[in-house]
Residue, then its C-alpha position, 0 to 999 in steps of 0.5 A: m856750635t851752630a845757633e840751632r844746636k845751641r837752642a834747647e831742642s825738643l824731645s821725642r820719646n825713646r824706643p825701649g831698649r835703645r842704646a844711649d851711645r847710638l844716637q841719631w841727629i836730625p835738625g832740631i831733634l835728638f832721639f834721646s829723652v834729653i833737651i839740651a843747649s849743648l852736648v860737649l865731647t872731650g878728648a884725652a887730657a895731657a899729662d895724665v898719670t897712671v897710678t896703682f892700687n894694692p890690696g893692703d892686708g886684703s887679697g887680689s891682684p893690683y890694678t891701675q887707673t889713669i887719673k886725668s890732669a885737666e878734670q876730675t877723675p873718680l877713683m876706681l872702686n875697690r876690687f880686692e877681697a877682705p882679709s876676713p869676714e869681719l873686715y870691710f873696705l874703708k878708704w885708700r892710703d897713698n904712699n905719702g900718707r894721704y887718704y882718699a874715699d872710694g869714688q872720690a874725684i881727684t886730678s893728677i896735680i898731686l900725684n905722679q907715676y910712682t903713686q900707690f894706693e893701698a886699701v885700708w880695712t876696718n871693722a863695722t860699727d853697728v848703729s841702731s835707733s837706740d844708740m844713734e845719738q851716742i855714736f853720731t853726736g848731733n847726727r854728725i859722723s866725726e870719725d872715719g869708719y864703716f857704720r852698719m845700720t841694724t834697725d830703721i832710724t828716723l832722724t831729728s835733723p840731717l845726718t852730716l859728716s865733719n870736714g875731712t871725714i871718710a865714712v861708709l854707711d851700710l843701710n843693711g836693708y833698713i830705712l834711714k828716714g828724714d823728719g820731713t823738714d830738711s835733707v836726709i843727708r847733707l855733705i857740706m864743705d865747711d867754709n875755707q876747708p878744702e878737704g871736704c867730706h866723703l860718704k859711700l853708701v852700700d846695702s848688704a841686705p838688698y832683699r828687704e822690701h819697703t813701700p815708702a810714701v812718695a814725698g809731697t804726694g803720699s800724705d795726700t793721695g796715698e801714692s807710694v813706690t815699692v822698693t827692695g833694699g835699704c832706703i833714704t827717704g822722707g826728705n823735704a828740703a829747699k835743695g837736695g831732698g835725699v842727699y845734698v852735696k856741696g863743695n869738695c865733698t863726695f857721695t858714692m852710691c853703690g847700693g840702696n835706694i834714694v826714694g820718696n824725697c822732695a825739694a822745693n828748689g831742685g834736686g828731689g833725690v840728690m843736689i850737687s853744688k859748689g863751695m867757695i875757698s877765699g884767700g886774700t884777693n883770690t876765690d876758688t870754686l870747688w865742685g861737689s861730686v857724686f859717683m853712682c855705681g849701683g842702687a836706685i834714685t827713684g820716686n823723688t819729686v820737685s813740683t815747680e823747679n828742676g831735677g826730680g832725681v838729680q840736679i847738678g847745680e855745679g858739680v860732677f855726676t859719674m854714673t857707671g851703674g844703677e837706675i834713675t827712674d820714676n822721678s818728676a820735675k818741671s825740667g829734667g825729670g831724671v837729671y837736670i844739669n846747670k853747670g857741670i858734667l854728667s858722665m854716663t858709661g852704664g846704668r839706666i835713666t828711665d821712666n822719668s817725667a817733666e814738662s821738658g827734658g823727661g830724662v836729662y835736661i842741660k840748661s847751658e853751654s856750661g853743662a855737659f853730657r857724656v854718654s858711652g858704653t852700656a848706658m841707656v836713657t829710655d822711655n822718659h816722658n815730656s808733657n810739652 
């Protein structure tokens, strides 16, 4: 890579509707709302493994996915029909009895060509503001399950998951609100516990309309943003105002809104960072992982630091659908990449703002942005 390509490049505003995979390079400028230090392109990895997904007690034709060996691959989302209206998809079970979450990032190291993933179905557990503490003791999900909100809930501390837990949270059109002193949801790998935890966010009632205040400005100016569907809002943290993902944990977002959150040091909506595993003289680094296929990350702020919508401190963010819009920060109004990968094959990053890198900002050569398919990055704004 030339010295010129290694320098952070100036942005120009995108023209509406421009396809993200149709890029035009000219010296010093990428016509894309992205300031970059490097744009990494990779080819196919060796020793990939093709696995098969089966419906279990559900219905539908089996399908396959290739899992890469050289880097993490998010597991393909469930496509099967439930056995009955009362049952919901929870997780995958392989033919060795191990469990995995929808969208969980894995490599082919522990798999082979005979690996089968079978869908596991479960009943929903309803959660309201009155029984929240009984179901989630200390605001902690400690058992696998599908949890459906039936009222708005205001937390007194962040919602967390025990190590090794796989859960689905159905906002069901309601608001999950933080207390304004920390993240709304924290998915943190316990020290030296590599299995991490995994949460999938869905919204079965995306028609309810809400107008949360924009965190950090709403109380002073009355600014707000109107959204439809369930919301994660009211977070105000050092990192990851809405959701903080650290270590070998996965957050899969298929619906709902992460809206009106702020963070002082990065990741107004979502923060992804590493966890460490120590053993003897060796220390391994495990990245956090986010898979976004639907919903919106919108109206989040970082006033003096980076990553208004999402900050990838050290991790992987895979985007196949949904929107990252109307977020703001010093750099990377939509997404800021420090070390890690933003892989985007669908969805939109639009109308975000920053001093530099209104859409996406890549800080160093340790960061990568891979874009293809129907992905769009348009109409983001830079003040410099």
